[in-house]
N, C-alpha and C positions, 0 to 999 in steps of 0.2 A: 440529430442532424448536425453535421459538422458545419463549422462557421463558413468555410469557403463555398458550401452549397448555397448559403443564403445570398451570396454575392456573385452568383453565376460563374463560379470557377476562379474568380479573381482572389488571390490569396498572397499573403506575405508571412512566411514562416520564420520564426526566430527561436533558436534553441539556446538555452542558457549554458554558458561555459563550454561551447562546442565550436571552436575555431575551424576545425577541419570541415565540418558541414558547410559553413558559410563560405569558405574559400573554394570549395569544390563546385559550388553552384556557378553556372555560367549563363550569360544571356546572349542572344543573337546580336551580331553587330555587322559592320560593313565588311564585305568580301570575306577573307579568311580570318579576320581578327575577331577575337571573342574576349570580352572583358568580364570581370566578376559581376554577378548580379547585385551584390551588396557593395555600395560605394564605401571607400575609405573615408576617414574623418578629416581629410585635408581640404580646407576651403580657403580660397583667396578672397579677401575683402577689398582688394585693390584692383584697379582697372588694368594696369600694364604689367607685363613680365619682361625680362631682358629680351626675349624673342619676339614678343608682340608689340613692344613699344613703338618701334620705328614704323612698321606698316600700319598699325591702328591709328597712331597719332597723325601720320601723313594723310590717311583716309579722312580723318576728322577735319584736318586743316584744308584739304582740297574740297570741302563742302562750300568754301567761299569761292564765288565766281571770279574774284580778282586773282586769287592764287592760280586757278586753272588758266586764266588768261595769260599770266606771266610765264607759266610753264610752257604754254604754246609759243610765246614769243621767244623763249630760250631755244626751243626746238627749231623754230624758223631761222634764228640767228646762226644755227649750226649748218645751214645750207648756204654754201658760198655764193651761189648765183642770186640769192635773195637778200642775204645779210647786208645791211647798210651800216651797222655799228657792231663793235666786238661783242661776242656772246656773253662775256663775263660782266659787261656793263649792266645787264639785267639779272644775270645769274647770281651775282653777289648780294644785291639787295633782297632777292627772293630767298636766298639761303638765310640771310639775317632775320627776315620775318619768320621763317619756319623755325629757326633756332630759338628765337625769343619766346614764341608761343609754345614750342616743345618744352623748353626749360620750365616755363610757368606751369604747364600741365603736369610735368614730372614732379615738380615741387609739391603741387596740390595732392598728387597721388601718394607721395611719400608721407605727407601729413596724415592722409587716410590710413596708410599702413601702420604708422606708429600709434594712431588712435585706436585701432582695432587689435593691436598686437596683444597676445596673451602670453604670460610667462609660463603657464602650464602647457605641456606638450599634448595637444589634443590629437595629433596626427596618428598616434598609436592606438586610439580607441577603435574597436571593431564591433560589429553587430554581434550580440550575444554576450558581450562583456558585462560584468556587474561592477558598477562604479560606486565609489564612496565620495560623496559631495559634502563639504563642510559649509557651515553658516557663512553667508555673504559671498560664496563662490558662484561663478557663472556655470550653468549647466552646459557640459560640452557636447551633448548629443540628446536626441529625443529619448527619454528614459521612461520605462515603466516603474513607478514607485513601488518598491517591494516592502520597505519598512523604514522606520526612522527612530530616532532616540526619543521622540515625543510620545506621550500616551496615545495609544491606538494609531500610531504612525501618521499623525496629522502634520501638515506643514503649510507654509505660505510661500508663494513665489511672486517675484516682481517682474512684470512683463514689459516694462517701459521701453527696453531696447528692441522689442518685437513689434508691438502695436502702439507704443506711445502712451499707454494707459499707466498712470501712476498708482492706481489702486492695486492692492495686493490681491492675489488669487488664492483661493482655498483648494488644497489638494490632499488626498488621503489614499493610503494603500488598501488593498483588499484585506479583509479581516483574516483570511486564511494565511496569507503570507506574513502578516503582522504577528499572528499567534505562533506560527511554526518557525519563523526565522529569527525573531527577536530573542534576546536573552543574553546570558553571559558568554555564550559561544556563538555569537552572531556571525563572525567571520567564517568559522568552520561550517555553519549551516548554509551560508551563502555559497561557499566553495562547493558544497555538495548539492546545491539546488540544480535540478534538471528539468524544470518546467519548460513547456513548449507554448509559444504564443502564436496564434493565428489572428491576423488582422488585415486591414485594408492595405492596398499598395500605397507607396509614398504619394502624397498629394499636398497641395498648398493650403488646405482648409485648416486654419489655426484653431477653430472652435468646434471641430468635429473629429471624433476618433471612435472607431468600433472595432472590437476584437474580443478574443476570449483566451484565457489561460487554461491549459490542460496540465494538470499536475496531480500525481497520486490517484489517477483514475477519475478525477473530478473535473468539471468544466465550470469556469467562472467568467462572467461577462465583464468586459472592460469598456470604459468610456473616457472622456476627457478629464474627469476628476482624478484619474489614476496616472495621467501622463505629465511628465515634466519636460517642457519644450527646450530645445537648444537655444541659448541666448538669454534665458530667464535667470534670475538671481534667487538663490535660496535664502529665505528670511525666517527668523524666529525659530529655527531648528538647528541644533548643534550639528547633527550628521543625518544625512539621508542616503539610502542605498537604492540604486535603480538598475534595471536591466536595459541595455542599449537596444532600442528598437530600430530607429532610423539614424544613420550617421552621414556626415558630409553632405553631399548634394541631395541625398534622399531625405534629409531633415525638412520639417515643415517650413522653417523660416527660409531655407534656400529654395524649396519648391514654390514658395509664395513670391519670390523675387521675380519681377518682370525683366524683360530684356532691356539692355542699355538704350536709353533714348538720348539723342543729341539735342540739347536745348539751344535755341537761337533767340537772342533778344530782339526787341523791336528795332534797336539801332542797327544790329547786324542785318536784319531783313531789309531795313531801309537802305543800308549800304549796298546790299546785293542788287536791289532795284536800281539804285543810282549807277552802279557799275554796269548794269545791263543797258541803261540809257546811254552812258558814255560809249559803251561798246557798239551800240547801234549807230551812234554818231560817227565813230571811227570807221565802221564798215561802210557806211554811206559815203563818207568823205573819200576813203580809199577806193571805193568802187567808181566814184565820179572821176577821180584822178587817173585810175587805170583805164577807164573808157577814153579819157582825153589822151592818154599816152598811146593807146591803140590807134585812135584817129590820127594823131600826129605822125605815127610811124607809117600809116597807110597813105596819107595825103601830102604831108609836108616833107618827110624824111627823104623820099626818092628824088626830090628836086634839089636837095642840098647835101653836102657832105657833113653828116652828123656822126659824132663819136658815140658808139653804142657797145655795151658789153656783150650783146647778142650778135649772132651772125646776121648778115644782111638779108638772108633768105628766110629768116624766122617769120612766122605768120603774125599778123597784128593781134590775133586772139591769144597766142602764146605770150607775146610781149605784155599784153594787158594783164594776163594771169600772174606773170612774174612780178610785174610792177605793183599789182594789188597787194601782194604780201610784203613787198618792200615798203610800201607806204604804211601798212599796219605796224611794221616795226618802228618806222619813223614817228608814228603818232602814239606809240605805246607810253611815252612819258606822261601823257595826259591822264593815265590811270593813277589814282591816289595811293601808291604803295606806302608812302611815309605815314599816311593816316592810320593804317593798320598797325604799324609799329608804335605809334603814339597811343593807340587804344590798348595794346598789350601792356605797355608801361603803366598807363593809368589804372588798369584793372588791378595790377599787382600792388601799386601804391595805395589804391582805395581799400583793398583788403587789410593792408597793414594799418591804415588809419582807423578802420572800424575796430580792430583789436586794441588799438592804443587809446581809443576815445574814453576818457575818464567819465564822461556823462552817461555812458552805457555800461558802466561797471557796477555789478551787484555786490555790494560790500558784505551783506549778510551771508552770502554763499561763496564769497571769494571767486566770483565768476565774471570774467570779461566777456564782451560780445564776441561772437565767433561767426565769421563769414564762411559758410560751408560751400560756397561756390565763388569762383573768381570771374565769372562772365556775366552774371545777371544783376550785379549790384546797382548799375546805373539806372535800372528800371524802377528802383524804389522811389525815385523822384517823379515817376510818371503814373503812379498808382492813382486810379480814379475811384475805385470801390474798395472799402476796407470792411471785411466781415469778421466779427469777433464773437467768440464765446463769452459768456458772462462769468460763470463760476470758475474761480481759479485764475481767470484772466483779468477781468475788471475787479474782481473781489479777491480777498486774501486767502480764501478757502480754509480759514481757521474758524471753525463753526463754534458758536456759543449758544447753549440752551438758555433762552431768555424768558419764554412764556409757554403756557400750555392751557388747554381747555378740557375740563373734565366735568361731566355731569352737570352741564349748564353754567359752570363758573370758569372765569378766566383767572389764572394764577400767574403772578409775575408782573413786575413793573418795568416797562421799557424806558429806562432812564439812562442818561449819559454814564459811561463807565467812569468818568471823572467824579461823579457824585455818588457812585455805587458804594454801598456799605455791605460787606459780606455777612452771610448768615452765620450764626454760632452753631458749628457742626462738631464741637468738641465731644459730643456724645457718641459720634460715629468713629470707631477705631480704624475703619477702612478708608476714611476720608483722606484724599490726596491734595485737596485745595483746588482752587482755580474755577469754582463754580460761579458764574456771573448771573445768578438767579436770586431775586430778592422778593420773598413773600413768606412771612412767618406762618400764615394761615395754613398753607399746604404742609409745612413741616409739622405743625401741631397735629393736623389730622392724621398724618402718617404715623407719628409717634404714639398717638392715642388710639390708633386703629379704629377711628370713628367713621371712616368713609370707605366702605368696601370697593366703591368705584375707583377711588384713588389707588388703593392697594392693587387692584387688578390691572390698572393702567401701567403702573411701574413694574409689575410682574411681567407684563408683555414686553416692556422695554428691556428687561434683564434677560429675557429668553429669546426674543425674536431677532436674531442677528447671526453673523458668522464670525464674531470676534473671538480672538484667542487671547488668553490671559498669560501674563508673565510676571512672576513674583520677584520683587526686588525690595529688600529691606522690610520684609514682612507685609508689603502692600501690593495689591494687584494693579498691574499696568497692562494696558490693552493695545493689541495690534489689530487694526480693523481694515476691512477691504475698502472702506470709504470714510471720509471725514464725518458724514452724517451719522453712521453707526457708532463711531467712536464718541461723538458728542452726546448721543442719547444714552449709551451705556455708562459713560462717565457721570452724566447727570443722575441716572438711577443709583449709581454707587454712592454719590455724595449724599443722596437723600435716603439712604438706608437699604435699598434693594441692590445688593452687590452680586455681580456675576463673578463666581469663584473659578470655575474650571469647566472643561467639556471633554467628553470622550466621544467615541463613535455612537454609543447608545445612550449617553446620559448628559444632562446639563445640571450643574450644581450652582445654586445661588444662596445668598444669605438675606433673609427677610427680617430686617430689624434685629439682627443678631441670631436668628433661628435658621440653621442650615437645612435646606430642603433639596432633595434630589428629584429631578424630573427625567422620565424616560423619553428619549428623543426617538420618535417613530418615523418622522419624515421631515425633510428640509426641502421646501419649495423655493428654488433659487430665484434671486432677483435678476431680471434682464431688462435692458433698455426698452424692449417691446412690451413686457408685462408691467413694468413700472411698479412692482410690488414684490414682497417676499413673505413667506409664511413658514411657521414651524408647527408641526403636529406633535404634541407631547401628552404623556400620561402623568398627571400630578400625583403627589404622594398618597392621595386618597383614592386613586384608581380611576379618576374621571379623565376622559379624553377631551382635549381642548386644542383648537386651532387658533394660533395668534397670527394676525396679519397686520402688516404696516406697508404703506405706500402712498403714492400721490392721491390727493383727494378725489380727482376725477375718476380714478379706477376703483378706489375703495368704496366711495359713497354709492356707486351704482350696484354694488354687490351686497348692500345691506338689506335687511328684511323690509318688506313693504310697510309703509306708514310708520317708519321708525321715529321714535320720540326725539324731541329737541332739535328738529330739523331746522327751524328758523334760527334758533340761537347758535347752532353750529355754523350755518352759513354766515351769520353776522360776525361770529368770531373769526372765521376765515377771511372775511373782508377787512376786519380790523388788523389782523396780522399782516395782510397784504399791504395795507396802507403804511405799516411800519417797516416795509421792505424785508419781512421775515419769510423764510422758507418753511413751508408747512408739510407735515406728514400726518395722515390719519391712521389711527391704531384701532383695530377691531378684534373681536373674539367670536368663536363659535364652539358650542358644545357638540361633540361628535358622538353619535350612537355607536356602540360596539359593532353592530351588524354592518353599518355603513363603512366603518374602518376596515373590516374584514374583506368586504367586497372591493373596496377602493384599492387596498394594498395588493389584491390579486390582479386587478387591472394594471396597476403600476408595474408589477413584476413582468407581466406579459409585454408591456411596452418596451422592455429592455431588449427583446428579440425582434422588434419591428423592423421590417426591411424597407419601410418608407422613410419619410422625413421624421426622424425621431424627435426633433425639437418641436415640431408642430403637434405630434401625438402627445408629448408630455404636457404641452400647454393646454390641450383640451382636457387632459386628465386633471391637471391642477385646477382648471376652471370648475370642474364638477365638485371639488371640495371647497373652493373659495367662494361660497355663496351663502345667503341667509345669515350674514354676519351681524353682530351687534357692535355698535360703535362704542369704544371706550373713551376716546378723546382725540385731541389734535396737539401735536407738538409744533412749536414755533422756534426756529433756529435763526440766529443772526449771522450773516456773512458780510463783514464790513468791506467797503471799497478800499482798494489799494491806494497808497499815497500818490497823489498827483494825477489820478485818473480823470477827475472832472476837468482839470485844466488842460490835460492832453487832448481829450475829446473836443473840448471847445476850440482849441487851436486847430485841430484837424478840420473841423467844420468851417472855421473862418478861412482855411486854406482852400476850400472848395471840394474836399473829399466827401463822397457819399458814405456815411458810416452806417453799417448794419450791425445790430446786436441780435444774436441767435441764442435763445434760452429755452429751457424746458419749464420755466416757472409759469404759473397762471398769469392771466392778462393783468390783473390788478397789481400783483407784485412786480411784474416786469415794467409796467408803466411808472410806478413809483421809483424803481431803481433807475429808470431812464431819466427821470427828473433829477435824481440825486447825482448822477454821473454826468450831467449836462448834455446828455444826448438830446434832450428836449428842453426848451425854455418854457417859462410860464405862459408866454403868448403863442406858443406853438399850437397850430391847428391839428387836432388828432383826427385822422381818417381811419376808422376801424372797419373791419370786414362786414359787420352787421349793417353799418350805414350804407356801404356800397351795395350790399345785397338787396336793400330795400329800395334803392334808387335806380337799379338797372333791371331790364327785363331779362337779360341773360347773365347769369352769375355762375361762378365756380364755388361749389359748396365745401370743397376740401382741397387740401394741398395735393393729395394723391391724384385727383382729377386733373389738376393743372399740369403735373409732371407727365401725365399720360398724353396730354394734348399739347404739342410743341407751340402751336399758335397762341395758346393761352399763356404759356410761359413767357413768350416774347412780349405779349401785351402787358403782362404783370411787370416785367422788368422795365418796359417803356414808361408805365405809369409810375413806378418807383423812382425812376430817374428824375421825375419832376419834384421829388421830395428830397430834403437835405438829409433826413435820417429815416431809417426803417427799423422797426422792432418786431421780431418774429417770436411769438410765444407758443408754448406747448409743443415745441418741436423735439422730435427724438434725434439721437445721434445720426441715424441714417438719413433723416430729413434734412439735417444740417448740411450733409454732403450734397444732397440734391439741390438745395438752395444755392450753394456755392457754384455747383456745376451749371445751374440754370443762369445765374448772373454772368458767369464767365462766357457762356455760349452766346447769350443774346445781347451782351453789352460790348461796345467798341473800346472801352477803356480797360486798362490793366487792373486785375483784381488781386487782392492779397487776403489770406486767411490767417487769423491769430487764434491760438488756443494753447491750453496748458497740458494737453495730452491726457486728460482724464476721461471725459465723456464726449470729446470732440475729435477723436482720432480720424474718423471717416471724413470729417470736414477738412482738416488740414492736409490729409493725404490726397484729396481731390484737386488741390490747387498747386500751381507751380511755385508761387511765392508764398511762403509760410513763415511764421514766427512762433 
């Protein structure tokens, strides 16, 4: 069955190294004009062009009621019978206002142009081209990864400019293209590559891609793991080769961009309302005067000789009409035109002051503050609700392995780093230093191999990840998709379980100096919804094992019934939470050969599923991730950033409602709340369980509250009575829903703060973000 049959005839065909085919394809268009079906790679990241600047900018400026009013006055002043003052007396001030605002908008757009300008000429890239991308270069189009210089064509990409996430993403090429195209003559092989890609039409879904590669009579399925998106940055790979699938406006990042929205501040909306009131007053006054003029002309003027610009036989109604517009012109100076000029100047100066403020300069990264808008800055002083992520925003996101729980014992001392004395790891030739873990008991057990539980625990840490190793000066250095993974793999390395390298089919580690190769059978990816990841491997002895790590709330519910050490594990989790440590549970499962054979067949069939493939894969993963045996718990410290407690305390004294949204468990989040001064020792804690026990009608989950708008309004109204709110166990998607709910049901201005790691949805849903 061909790929496009699966998608009801919807197809997107890409032929490698075939410009003629792509140029000859045409799509229907307006009237007799027909454009190419495949867009070129020219994309403008700026708002204005020389042709559109004047009409588009004037359209934006005449959204203001006052500008429309003065334009009407200028038109009226051009009518001799109505004009009471020269037309240029209003025209010149209006032109000055438009000129100042236009220059400011143009300057802002030019800054945007220079910010996004690329020295590489992307405009010549066409669909079907095969591109060579070097390390740290930006991907110029949506590419199908064909091969790379890394073993088995693995690579990482950084997607911060697309979705704001700072974590690196793992990508890999098909094994067939890696095998056939790589080698000493890679360029000649790529020049002769004639594969055909059938895939879905261009769309804005950044996390979904379905397609298939037809080459040498074989069909190979494609997904997001094989796609390098335009705007991402290639990391940890010297050279990657890719086939251009979508270019220009067809690329996912451009398809994902919404239409331009004109943002108005509260001040501008207030000014528009004020202008409408003034206009109503002027109309009322002019109407009364016009009626008086008509009555005067009808009753008084015939009795006396009155000088009039109109003929004596003009009707009173006509005279009143002409007089009305004349009085509108006379009263027009009451409209505050100079106020708009003052605002434009203030906006420009304010942006300059933000960039010059030394108090907002980040010396470590040589980064001053940047105002990405010139019209919304004054609303920063009107913010009433401040919603912040915790990890990477309030904390440093520099994670340290401090404690662990294995087989009923807690290892590691949670002491101040000032009093910390490092372990003697001179016996480990792979040690790079930096381990902030202090407990000689664990080191002795690992070196003496007297505890199989400890050995299995660190084997899991050395295998269950997506980390890539990079060797420098004879030592392995790691590039990880998240700080948690890097901290755990580095801790395992320092304690003797060293991750050495990975390929598509194998993972190689060193266990106390003994090199062991594990066959990688399946990688069950981490997602914010699953909150866990797993690897299925075959150890050197031929035994199949599934290693799993993730949040305690999802791992513990997948353990075997009546699992041992339940009470001591829960007590350890509570102790770690009291120390403000982030915890992950590590588990293992021995997998029978028959189960693996059946499960792998089901997994292969899921690749051709026409439904929601993500949901199907999650269901298949759940079938494997059950009946687990707990190996232990890791406890990682993420210290608060400097000045965070003082800043939050100052914000609270200023009357702001501070919300902290975190995925941590309740106990950890509460202790962090006390540490960062979100809550005081005398703060009264109102938790969901207490409310649930005191009310006859309760909402049991956040999902129920978002489905019922009235409950969202009641929740926000209740939260407004509190100085601080702490939301725990929330996923990235729920963070965005919380921000949207507060913005919708609160009368004050809200602002979201995040570091762009797991809170992208939250900061994207808000107009004001840091």
